C-alpha positions as CSV (number, residue, x, y, z in Angstrom):
1,X,0.0,0.0,0.0
2,X,1.2,3.5,-0.8
3,X,-0.2,6.7,0.8
4,X,0.8,10.2,-0.1
5,X,-0.7,13.7,-0.5
6,X,-1.3,14.7,-4.2
7,X,0.7,17.9,-3.7
8,X,3.8,15.8,-3.0
9,X,3.7,14.6,-6.6
10,X,5.3,17.0,-9.1
11,X,2.6,18.1,-11.6
12,X,2.8,17.8,-15.3
13,X,1.5,20.8,-17.3
14,X,0.8,19.5,-20.8
15,X,-1.7,22.4,-21.5
16,X,-1.1,25.9,-20.1
17,X,-3.3,26.4,-17.0
18,X,-4.0,22.7,-16.6
19,X,-1.8,20.7,-14.1
20,X,-1.9,16.9,-13.7
21,X,-0.6,15.0,-10.6
22,X,-0.4,11.2,-11.2
23,X,-1.2,9.9,-7.8
24,X,-1.6,6.2,-8.6
25,X,-0.1,4.7,-11.7
26,X,2.7,2.5,-12.9
27,X,5.3,4.1,-10.5
28,X,3.0,3.1,-7.5
29,X,2.5,-0.5,-8.9
30,X,-1.0,0.2,-10.4
31,X,-1.3,-2.1,-13.4
32,X,-4.9,-1.6,-14.4
33,X,-5.9,2.1,-13.8
34,X,-4.2,5.5,-13.4
35,X,-5.7,8.1,-11.0
36,X,-4.8,11.7,-11.6
37,X,-5.7,14.9,-9.8
38,X,-6.1,17.8,-12.2
39,X,-5.9,21.5,-11.3
40,X,-7.5,23.8,-13.9
41,X,-6.7,27.5,-13.4
42,X,-9.3,30.3,-13.9
43,X,-9.9,31.1,-17.6
44,X,-8.4,27.6,-18.6
45,X,-9.8,24.4,-19.9
46,X,-8.7,21.0,-21.2
47,X,-8.8,20.8,-25.0
48,X,-11.9,19.5,-26.7
49,X,-10.9,15.9,-27.4
50,X,-11.8,12.2,-27.3
51,X,-10.2,8.9,-26.3
52,X,-10.6,5.3,-27.2
53,X,-11.3,4.5,-23.6
54,X,-13.9,5.5,-21.0
55,X,-13.0,7.5,-18.0
56,X,-14.5,8.8,-14.8
57,X,-14.2,12.3,-13.2
58,X,-15.1,13.5,-9.8
59,X,-15.2,17.3,-9.1
60,X,-13.4,18.2,-5.8
61,X,-13.4,22.0,-5.9
62,X,-14.5,25.0,-7.9
63,X,-17.2,25.7,-10.5
64,X,-16.7,23.9,-13.8
65,X,-18.5,22.7,-16.8
66,X,-18.2,19.7,-19.1
67,X,-18.7,20.4,-22.8
68,X,-19.7,17.8,-25.4
69,X,-21.0,18.0,-28.9
70,X,-24.5,18.1,-27.3
71,X,-23.7,21.3,-25.2
72,X,-22.5,22.2,-21.8
73,X,-23.4,20.9,-18.3
74,X,-22.5,23.0,-15.2
75,X,-20.6,21.2,-12.5
76,X,-19.8,21.8,-8.9
77,X,-18.0,19.9,-6.1
78,X,-19.5,16.5,-5.6
79,X,-20.5,15.9,-9.2
80,X,-19.4,12.7,-10.8
81,X,-19.0,12.3,-14.6
82,X,-18.8,9.2,-16.7
83,X,-17.4,9.8,-20.2
84,X,-17.7,6.8,-22.6
85,X,-15.1,6.0,-25.1
86,X,-15.2,8.1,-28.3
87,X,-17.2,11.0,-26.8
88,X,-15.7,14.4,-27.4
89,X,-15.4,16.5,-24.3
90,X,-13.5,19.1,-22.4
91,X,-13.6,20.5,-18.8
92,X,-13.8,24.3,-18.4
93,X,-13.1,26.3,-15.3
94,X,-16.1,28.6,-14.9
95,X,-15.0,30.6,-11.9
96,X,-12.3,32.6,-10.2
97,X,-10.7,29.8,-8.2
98,X,-8.8,26.7,-9.3
99,X,-10.9,23.7,-10.2
100,X,-9.6,20.4,-8.7
101,X,-10.8,17.0,-10.0
102,X,-10.0,13.4,-9.8
103,X,-9.9,11.5,-13.2
104,X,-9.4,7.8,-13.5
105,X,-8.4,6.1,-16.8
106,X,-7.3,2.6,-17.8
107,X,-3.6,2.1,-17.9
108,X,-3.2,1.9,-21.6
109,X,0.0,3.7,-22.4
110,X,1.7,3.7,-19.0
111,X,2.0,7.5,-18.9
112,X,-1.2,8.8,-17.4
113,X,-1.3,11.4,-20.2
114,X,-4.8,12.2,-21.4
115,X,-3.6,14.2,-24.4
116,X,-1.5,11.7,-26.3
117,X,-1.0,11.5,-30.1
118,X,-3.6,8.7,-30.2
119,X,-6.3,11.1,-29.0
120,X,-8.4,13.2,-31.3
121,X,-8.2,16.9,-30.5
122,X,-10.7,19.4,-31.8
């Protein structure tokens, strides 16, 4: 068993204003799933994209929205989101404070990256 605070993990910033802390992944011995904590700064969002895998998101802090081709759904702390494989989406910070969320993905590429070359970005 491994226990640590997410802030002890150096974040990766693949997109300006969006930081990712991989809190459980290959380095911790997780073979099947990767758990990440994202921090999305005000006026920032993840890119509109899709994956070949499903994933789950849980909003911890801050007002946000999830966008899809069907529109935008407001989110607040406590909301859980299931995004099926192939569904285009992005998460947008809708407030003046940092949005924090947990996102769990299958361990497909051993990196925890959600914006790889195999994804489709729109």
